[in-house]
C-alpha positions, 0 to 999 in steps of 0.5 A: 875797476882801474884797469877797466877804466883805463881800457874804456878811455883809451879805447875812445881817444886819440891825439891829432896835431890839430886836437892834440891828447892833453894827457894827465899822470899823478904820482903822489906829490906831482901832477904832470900834464902834457898835450901828445899828437898821436899821430907823430907821437910827440909831445906838443906841449908840457907842465907840471905842479913841481914847476907850478907850486914853485909859483903859487903865492900864499895858495897851499896844496896838491890841487892849486899847483895842479890848477896852476900846472894846467894854466901853464900848459894852455899858456905853453898850448897858445904859444905852439898855437893850439887852442883845442885838445881832447882830455885823457884822464887815463884810469884817473876819476874825474874829481880832485886833481884830474879835475884841478888840472882840465878846470886850469887848462879851460881858465888859461884858454884851451877848449876841452 
């Protein structure tokens, strides 16, 4: 089922320079997020819960770190001049960490 979900989502999503693809990767410990221009095959901005977990005060947990990683990515995207993105959840379901990343990016000002 996961492979079918991955094929279905990747067939519909392409990132451009004006509206890059916001790709999410989850490992067992951390969440990684990047903005990718598929036409030029370049990563435009990057954030992870590794660096975000160091900035959490009072809150603990993977979901709080994933949300902060989304906010950090949105700030870095604004610095590069990007305001809109296409959300690529890959084969992951839209809940938990993936939803927290998207909510954090929206809270940071990125239009998804």
